[in-house]
N, C-alpha and C positions, 0 to 999 in steps of 0.2 A: 341754379342760381346766377342770373347776368354779372356780370363785374361790370365796376364804374370804369370808363374812359381813364388813362392816368392821365393827373390836368397839364402836362409837359408833351402830354401826345403827338403837338402839332412839331415840336421842337425834332431836327435835325440829331444827332448823335454824333461826335467827332469819328465816333468807327466805322461811320457810313464813309466818311471823307478821308479817314486813312491817317489822320492830323491827331497827334497826341496831345491832351489838354492836360494841366495842371491842375491841382484843388480848385484853384483860384478862380485860374478860369470855367471849371461847372459852375463853383457857386453863385456867379455871378451871371453862365445863362440859365441857369435853374432858378435863379432868384431865393438860393437856399442859404444857412450859416454853411460855412466851411467845413466848420467841427460836425455837422452831419455829413457833409461829405469825403471826410476820410476816414468816418467810422462806416456810413457804405462802401467804401473803395476797401477798405479789411475786409467788411464782409464778401463781397464778388469776389476777392483775390484766394479767399477760403472753397468758395466755390469753383475756382479757376475760370473767372468769368472775363477775369481781369488780368493786367500783368502791367507790373512798374516797369518804365521804363526810364533811359539816367541819360 
């Protein structure tokens, strides 16, 4: 079964540029609600794929 491409596939995540983004910047970039970003970031932290910086 083929997967559908992500709707944000043409966007470049900040990880590639090395610059950290806050949740608000991610929400605006991806055009999604900030609450969804917060939930997703917590899940990604649990998987060890993202880390919190201050």
